[in-house]
C-alpha positions as CSV (number, residue, x, y, z in Angstrom):
1,M,182.8,17.0,79.5
2,E,180.4,17.4,76.6
3,F,177.3,18.7,78.5
4,Q,174.9,18.6,75.6
5,K,175.7,15.0,75.0
6,L,175.2,14.2,78.7
7,K,171.9,16.0,78.7
8,D,170.7,14.0,75.7
9,Q,171.8,10.7,77.3
10,I,170.1,11.5,80.7
11,S,166.9,12.6,79.0
12,K,166.4,9.1,77.6
13,L,166.8,7.3,81.0
14,R,163.9,6.1,83.1
15,V,164.7,6.0,86.9
16,L,162.5,4.4,89.6
17,I,163.0,5.6,93.1
18,I,161.4,3.7,96.0
19,G,161.7,4.8,99.6
20,D,160.3,6.8,102.5
21,L,158.4,9.9,101.3
22,I,158.8,13.0,103.5
23,L,157.3,16.4,103.3
24,D,159.7,19.1,104.5
25,R,158.4,22.4,105.9
26,Y,160.6,25.4,106.6
27,Y,159.4,28.2,108.9
28,F,161.5,31.3,108.4
29,T,161.5,33.5,111.5
30,E,163.1,36.5,113.0
31,V,164.6,36.2,116.5
32,N,165.3,39.3,118.5
33,R,164.2,38.6,122.1
34,I,164.0,36.1,124.9
35,S,160.7,34.8,126.1
36,P,159.6,36.1,129.6
37,E,158.0,32.7,130.2
38,A,161.3,30.7,130.0
39,P,164.9,31.2,128.9
40,V,164.1,30.4,125.3
41,Q,164.2,32.5,122.1
42,V,161.0,33.9,120.6
43,A,160.8,33.3,116.9
44,N,158.5,35.7,115.0
45,F,157.0,33.8,112.0
46,K,157.7,35.5,108.6
47,S,157.1,32.9,105.9
48,E,156.8,29.2,105.2
49,E,158.2,26.9,102.4
50,R,157.4,23.4,101.6
51,R,159.8,21.0,99.9
52,L,160.1,17.4,99.0
53,G,162.1,15.3,101.4
54,G,163.4,11.8,101.8
55,A,163.0,9.6,98.7
56,A,160.9,12.4,97.2
57,N,163.9,14.7,97.2
58,V,166.0,12.0,95.6
59,A,163.4,11.8,92.8
60,L,163.5,15.6,92.5
61,N,167.2,15.5,92.0
62,F,166.9,13.0,89.2
63,S,164.1,15.0,87.6
64,A,166.1,18.2,87.8
65,L,168.9,16.5,86.0
66,G,166.6,15.6,83.2
67,A,165.7,11.9,83.7
68,K,162.2,10.5,83.5
69,T,161.4,9.7,87.1
70,I,158.9,7.4,88.8
71,L,158.5,7.6,92.6
72,V,157.1,4.8,94.7
73,G,156.3,5.0,98.4
74,L,153.7,5.0,101.2
75,V,151.5,7.9,102.2
76,G,148.7,8.2,104.8
77,N,145.1,9.3,104.2
78,D,145.9,12.9,105.4
79,E,146.4,16.5,104.3
80,N,150.2,16.1,104.1
81,A,149.7,13.3,101.5
82,K,147.6,15.7,99.3
83,I,150.3,18.4,99.6
84,L,153.1,16.0,98.8
85,E,151.2,14.6,95.8
86,K,150.5,18.0,94.4
87,M,154.2,19.0,94.7
88,V,155.4,15.9,93.1
89,K,153.1,16.4,90.1
90,E,154.3,20.0,89.7
91,K,157.8,18.6,89.3
92,D,156.9,16.3,86.5
93,I,157.5,13.2,88.7
94,S,155.2,10.2,88.2
95,L,154.0,9.1,91.7
96,E,153.0,5.5,92.3
97,K,151.7,5.5,95.9
98,V,150.1,3.1,98.3
99,S,147.7,4.9,100.6
100,I,147.2,3.3,104.0
101,S,144.9,4.3,106.9
102,D,147.2,3.4,109.8
103,F,150.1,5.4,108.5
104,H,150.9,9.1,108.8
105,T,152.6,10.8,105.9
106,I,156.0,11.7,107.4
107,S,156.8,15.4,107.7
108,K,159.7,17.4,109.2
109,T,159.4,21.0,110.2
110,R,162.5,23.2,110.5
111,I,162.6,26.5,112.3
112,I,165.0,28.9,110.6
113,S,166.4,32.2,111.6
114,K,169.2,34.1,109.7
115,K,169.9,31.1,107.5
116,Q,170.5,28.9,110.6
117,Q,168.4,25.9,111.6
118,M,167.3,26.4,115.2
119,L,165.0,23.4,115.7
120,R,163.6,20.5,113.8
121,I,160.2,18.9,114.7
122,D,159.5,15.4,113.2
123,F,156.0,14.1,112.7
124,E,156.0,10.4,112.1
125,R,154.8,7.1,113.5
126,E,158.0,5.4,114.9
127,N,158.8,1.8,114.3
128,Y,156.1,1.3,111.7
129,L,155.9,-2.2,110.4
130,Q,154.0,-2.6,107.2
131,K,151.5,-5.4,106.7
132,T,151.8,-8.1,104.1
133,E,149.0,-6.5,102.1
134,T,150.9,-3.3,101.9
135,S,154.1,-5.0,100.8
136,N,152.2,-6.9,98.1
137,K,150.8,-3.6,96.8
138,L,154.3,-2.2,96.5
139,L,155.6,-5.3,94.8
140,K,152.7,-5.1,92.3
141,I,153.7,-1.5,91.4
142,L,157.3,-2.6,91.0
143,R,156.5,-5.6,88.8
144,K,154.3,-3.3,86.6
145,N,157.1,-0.8,86.0
146,I,160.4,-2.7,86.2
147,G,160.5,-3.8,82.6
148,K,160.7,-0.1,81.3
149,I,163.2,1.1,83.9
150,D,166.9,1.7,83.4
151,L,168.0,2.5,87.0
152,I,166.5,1.7,90.4
153,I,167.3,3.8,93.4
154,I,166.5,2.6,97.0
155,S,166.3,5.5,99.5
156,D,165.7,3.8,102.9
157,Y,165.3,6.0,106.0
158,K,164.0,3.0,107.9
159,K,160.5,4.6,108.3
160,G,158.6,1.5,107.2
161,T,158.3,1.6,103.4
162,L,161.0,-1.0,102.6
163,N,161.4,-4.6,103.9
164,H,163.8,-7.4,102.9
165,Q,161.3,-8.9,100.5
166,I,161.1,-5.7,98.5
167,I,164.8,-5.1,98.6
168,N,165.6,-8.6,97.5
169,F,163.1,-8.4,94.6
170,L,164.9,-5.2,93.4
171,K,168.4,-6.6,93.9
172,N,167.5,-9.7,91.8
173,S,165.9,-7.6,89.0
174,K,169.2,-7.6,86.9
175,K,168.9,-3.9,86.7
176,Y,171.3,-1.2,87.9
177,V,170.4,-0.8,91.6
178,A,171.8,1.8,93.9
179,I,170.9,2.0,97.6
180,D,171.3,4.6,100.3
181,T,170.1,3.1,103.6
182,K,170.1,3.7,107.3
183,S,170.1,0.0,107.8
184,I,172.9,-1.9,109.6
185,A,171.7,-5.3,108.3
186,F,174.5,-7.0,106.2
187,R,172.0,-8.2,103.5
188,D,171.1,-4.5,102.8
189,F,174.7,-3.9,101.5
190,E,175.4,-7.1,99.5
191,G,175.3,-7.4,95.7
192,F,174.3,-3.9,94.7
193,S,175.5,-1.9,91.7
194,L,176.2,1.0,94.1
195,V,176.0,1.5,97.9
196,K,176.1,5.1,99.2
197,P,176.9,5.4,102.9
198,N,178.5,8.5,104.4
199,F,181.8,8.4,106.4
200,S,180.2,7.9,109.8
201,E,178.0,5.0,108.5
202,S,181.0,3.4,106.9
203,K,182.8,3.4,110.3
204,E,179.7,1.8,111.9
205,L,179.8,-0.9,109.3
206,M,183.4,-1.6,110.1
207,K,182.6,-1.9,113.8
208,I,179.8,-4.4,113.0
209,L,182.4,-6.4,111.1
210,G,184.6,-6.4,114.2
211,D,187.0,-3.6,113.4
212,A,186.8,-0.9,116.1
213,T,189.6,1.2,114.7
214,D,189.1,5.0,115.1
215,Y,189.3,5.7,111.4
216,K,189.9,9.3,110.3
217,N,188.4,11.1,107.3
218,T,191.6,10.7,105.3
219,N,192.2,9.1,101.9
220,E,194.5,6.5,103.5
221,D,191.8,5.4,106.0
222,L,189.1,5.5,103.4
223,E,191.0,3.1,101.2
224,K,191.3,0.7,104.2
225,I,187.6,0.9,104.8
226,G,186.7,0.7,101.2
227,K,188.7,-2.4,100.4
228,T,187.2,-4.2,103.5
229,L,183.6,-3.3,102.6
230,Q,183.9,-4.2,99.0
231,K,185.5,-7.6,99.7
232,K,182.8,-8.4,102.3
233,F,179.7,-7.1,100.4
234,K,180.7,-7.5,96.7
235,S,179.2,-4.1,95.9
236,H,180.8,-0.9,94.7
237,F,180.7,1.9,97.3
238,L,180.4,5.7,97.0
239,I,181.3,7.1,100.4
240,T,180.4,10.7,100.9
241,R,182.8,12.6,103.3
242,G,181.1,15.9,104.1
243,E,183.2,19.0,103.3
244,T,186.1,16.7,102.4
245,G,184.4,15.3,99.3
246,A,183.8,11.6,98.4
247,S,185.6,8.4,97.6
248,Y,184.5,5.7,95.1
249,I,185.5,2.1,95.7
250,G,185.1,0.1,92.5
251,E,187.6,-1.8,90.5
252,K,190.0,0.9,91.7
253,I,189.7,3.6,94.4
254,Y,189.2,7.2,93.5
255,H,189.0,10.3,95.7
256,S,187.7,13.8,94.9
257,N,187.4,16.9,97.0
258,I,184.4,19.2,96.9
259,P,185.2,22.7,95.5
260,S,185.2,25.5,98.1
261,S,181.9,27.1,98.8
262,S,179.8,28.9,101.4
263,I,178.0,26.1,103.2
264,Y,174.6,27.2,104.3
265,D,173.0,23.8,104.8
266,S,174.1,20.3,104.0
267,T,170.5,19.0,104.0
268,G,170.0,16.9,100.9
269,A,173.6,16.9,99.7
270,G,173.7,13.1,99.9
271,D,170.7,12.8,97.6
272,T,172.3,15.1,95.1
273,C,175.5,13.0,95.2
274,L,173.5,9.8,94.7
275,A,171.5,11.1,91.7
276,I,174.3,12.6,89.7
277,F,176.9,9.9,90.4
278,S,174.6,6.9,89.8
279,L,173.5,8.4,86.4
280,L,177.1,8.9,85.3
281,N,178.1,5.5,86.7
282,F,175.3,3.8,84.8
283,L,176.3,5.6,81.6
284,K,179.9,4.4,82.2
285,Y,181.6,7.7,82.5
286,P,185.0,7.5,84.1
287,P,184.8,7.5,87.9
288,E,187.2,10.5,88.3
289,E,185.0,12.6,86.0
290,S,181.8,11.4,87.7
291,L,183.2,12.3,91.1
292,R,184.3,15.7,89.9
293,L,180.9,16.5,88.4
294,M,179.2,15.1,91.5
295,N,181.2,17.4,93.8
296,F,180.3,20.5,91.7
297,A,176.6,19.5,92.1
298,A,177.0,19.0,95.8
299,K,178.7,22.4,96.1
300,I,175.6,24.0,94.6
301,T,173.3,22.1,96.9
302,V,175.1,23.0,100.2
303,S,175.3,26.7,99.0
304,N,171.5,26.8,99.3
305,L,169.4,26.7,102.4
306,G,167.5,23.4,102.8
307,T,167.2,20.8,100.1
308,Y,168.1,22.0,96.6
309,S,168.3,20.1,93.4
310,P,170.7,21.5,90.8
311,T,170.2,21.3,87.1
312,L,172.8,20.3,84.6
313,D,172.8,23.9,83.3
314,E,173.8,25.1,86.8
315,I,176.5,22.4,87.1
316,E,177.9,23.4,83.7
317,Q,178.0,27.0,84.8
318,D,180.0,26.1,87.9
319,V,182.3,23.7,86.1
320,R,183.1,26.4,83.4
321,Q,183.5,29.0,86.2
322,I,180.7,31.1,84.7
323,N,179.5,33.6,87.2
324,P,176.2,32.0,88.4
325,K,174.8,35.4,89.4
326,I,175.0,36.7,85.8
327,L,172.1,35.1,83.9
328,T,171.4,34.7,80.2
329,K,167.7,34.9,79.0
330,N,167.4,31.0,79.1
331,N,169.0,30.8,82.5
332,L,166.7,33.6,83.7
333,I,163.6,31.7,82.7
334,S,164.5,28.5,84.6
335,K,165.7,30.5,87.6
336,I,162.5,32.5,87.8
337,K,160.5,29.2,87.6
338,S,162.5,27.8,90.5
339,L,162.2,31.0,92.6
340,K,158.4,31.2,92.1
341,E,158.0,27.5,93.1
342,R,159.8,28.4,96.3
343,N,157.5,31.4,96.9
344,K,160.3,33.9,96.9
345,K,159.3,37.6,96.8
346,I,161.2,39.0,93.8
347,V,162.3,42.7,93.4
348,F,163.4,44.0,90.0
349,T,165.2,47.1,89.1
350,N,167.1,48.2,86.0
351,G,169.7,50.8,84.9
352,C,173.1,51.6,83.4
353,F,175.1,51.5,86.6
354,D,178.1,53.0,84.8
355,I,180.9,53.8,87.3
356,L,179.4,52.1,90.4
357,H,179.3,54.5,93.3
358,K,177.9,54.8,96.9
359,G,174.5,56.2,95.6
360,H,174.0,53.1,93.5
361,I,174.9,50.7,96.3
362,S,172.7,52.5,98.9
363,Y,169.7,52.4,96.4
364,L,170.3,48.7,95.6
365,K,170.4,47.8,99.3
366,K,167.0,49.5,99.9
367,A,165.5,47.7,96.9
368,R,166.8,44.3,98.2
369,N,165.1,45.0,101.6
370,L,161.7,45.0,99.8
371,G,161.8,41.2,99.2
372,D,163.8,38.0,99.1
373,I,165.6,38.3,95.8
374,L,166.9,41.3,93.9
375,I,167.3,41.0,90.1
376,V,169.1,43.8,88.3
377,G,168.4,44.4,84.6
378,L,171.5,46.0,83.2
379,N,171.4,48.1,80.0
380,S,173.8,46.8,77.4
381,D,176.5,49.0,76.0
382,D,174.4,49.8,72.9
383,S,171.3,50.7,74.9
384,V,173.4,52.9,77.2
385,R,174.9,54.6,74.1
386,R,171.5,55.3,72.7
387,A,170.3,56.8,76.0
388,K,173.4,58.7,77.1
389,G,175.2,59.5,73.8
390,D,178.6,58.7,72.4
391,G,181.3,58.3,75.0
392,R,179.1,56.2,77.3
393,P,179.2,53.8,78.9
394,I,182.6,54.4,80.5
395,I,182.6,50.8,81.8
396,G,181.7,47.9,79.5
397,E,178.6,45.7,80.1
398,E,180.6,42.7,81.2
399,S,182.6,44.6,83.8
400,R,179.5,46.4,85.0
401,A,177.7,43.1,85.4
402,F,180.7,41.6,87.2
403,L,180.8,44.5,89.7
404,L,177.1,44.3,90.4
405,S,177.2,40.5,90.8
406,H,179.7,40.9,93.6
407,L,177.5,43.1,95.7
408,E,175.9,41.1,98.6
409,C,172.5,42.8,98.1
410,V,172.3,41.8,94.4
411,D,171.2,38.2,93.7
412,Y,171.1,38.1,89.9
413,V,172.1,40.4,87.0
414,V,170.8,40.1,83.4
415,I,171.9,42.2,80.5
416,F,169.2,43.5,78.1
417,E,169.5,45.1,74.7
418,R,166.2,47.1,74.5
419,D,165.8,50.6,75.6
420,L,163.1,49.6,78.1
421,P,163.0,46.5,80.4
422,D,159.5,45.6,79.3
423,K,160.4,42.1,78.0
424,L,162.3,41.3,81.3
425,L,159.3,42.4,83.3
426,E,157.2,40.0,81.3
427,I,159.6,37.1,82.0
428,I,160.3,37.9,85.7
429,R,156.8,39.1,86.7
430,P,158.3,40.6,89.9
431,D,156.5,41.4,93.1
432,Y,158.1,44.9,93.0
433,H,159.5,47.0,90.2
434,V,161.8,49.6,91.7
435,K,163.1,52.8,90.2
436,G,165.4,55.5,91.7
437,G,165.2,59.2,91.3
438,D,162.4,61.8,91.0
439,Y,160.1,59.6,88.8
440,T,156.4,59.4,89.4
441,E,154.5,56.2,88.3
442,D,153.0,58.2,85.4
443,D,156.4,59.2,84.2
444,L,157.7,55.7,84.1
445,P,157.8,54.4,80.5
446,E,157.5,50.7,81.5
447,A,154.8,51.4,84.2
448,K,152.0,49.9,82.0
449,V,153.9,46.6,81.5
450,A,154.8,46.5,85.2
451,R,151.2,46.9,86.3
452,K,150.1,44.3,83.7
453,V,152.4,41.6,85.2
454,G,151.2,42.4,88.7
455,A,154.3,44.3,90.0
456,K,153.9,47.0,92.6
457,I,155.9,50.1,91.5
458,K,158.1,51.6,94.1
459,I,160.1,54.8,93.6
460,L,163.1,55.2,95.9
461,P,165.0,58.5,96.4
462,L,168.6,58.5,95.3
463,E,171.3,59.6,97.7
464,E,172.2,63.2,97.1
465,G,175.6,64.2,95.8
466,F,176.3,61.0,93.9
467,S,175.8,60.5,90.2
468,T,177.8,59.0,87.4
469,T,177.4,62.2,85.3
470,S,178.9,64.3,88.1
471,I,181.8,61.9,88.6
472,I,182.6,61.9,84.9
473,E,182.4,65.7,84.9
474,K,184.8,65.9,87.9
475,I,187.3,63.6,86.2
476,R,187.1,65.7,83.1
477,K,187.7,69.0,85.0
478,T,190.6,67.4,86.9
479,S,192.1,66.2,83.7
480,E,191.9,69.6,82.1
481,K,193.5,71.3,85.1
482,S,196.4,68.8,85.1
483,K,197.0,69.5,81.4
484,G,196.9,73.3,82.1
């Protein structure tokens, strides 16, 4: 896969996404007791995050991959609409909305504790049926934009944005049209470039067709389902299969398994699959290569809590098996942007970390506890040599970065060449700049820069009896004794 070529191709594409716009809220809490009022847990509120959901998250996935993105949908005349519009604008997505007074902007609030979803609260008007006037306004927006669009994506949660008139208009546009729908109406599956149900939805379709077989999530059963659906609906199908992966039913049938990962949350994984696969499918990449890349993208999404939209840089890192926790300067800039947008509290520290020992790990764990994300600036071999003299470092920079990246308390590592981490501080602009040892703020060479970027300086004591210098000295003495 030539990733630069793919980036260039995607950057020229214009994608229109129409569907139900949803504002997702995440309340992060700490649970450590049962309520005296009822046998329920008490969740102490810690922080809140807002994210784009529904069709807005689909649009975010396309935008993150580099496509020019137009989002079309309904909003109410309410505060949630203002929040959603601001978030969409910040993501460089063009929003074409219809505001209506008798509609509530849909929102979902998830209560989270220890990376687990405890409860979801939905705020929406159920069974909303749009008026002819609203439908005409949406069609006017579509007619205005359709001539300059390459791909059309329909994201239908059955919340009232789409009706058969709109879907038929898009289907007959002679454009590449992909649909992901909760509908069970046959006409919502016929004649599309791509239809993306999940495995359970595919089984339900088979039942509606009169086949009540208890199909299993196996390649053999998926092929039976796929052949039947394609013959009936004359559409190509991308069937997502959870942890198993996905199957594409086109001229031929292809299967692909998702790479192993830590699955924190599958929310939004289907949106990621739809975005990357439809782009590659439109660009006529081979289905097996498209599925493979799609599954790497899905792996990144489910490894994050809540909805997450991976970039092509992140996907390339994973495909090439580059350690995603070790960042280059360019990757650091994009990562910081993403973390700041999600209101993460960032802690930064730096050092040589030559011959990693208990004192280092104890210090790093304390630093991590100050915020949400710990970024370690690692002195390069040359900068260690300038600071410590010839013979240091004992361990090379790549090995030191590798070891640090495999500590649970360390989120990211970035190697720097300068004697001071001043340039990293300017890029990261952390909430905390942490140092270990007997420094005072006035002794810290980079203190002026840290204060300038708004970082609080925190000096943490090091664990006594542990230092790289003493370890090297002990090894030297032991070596001399053995020779004697």
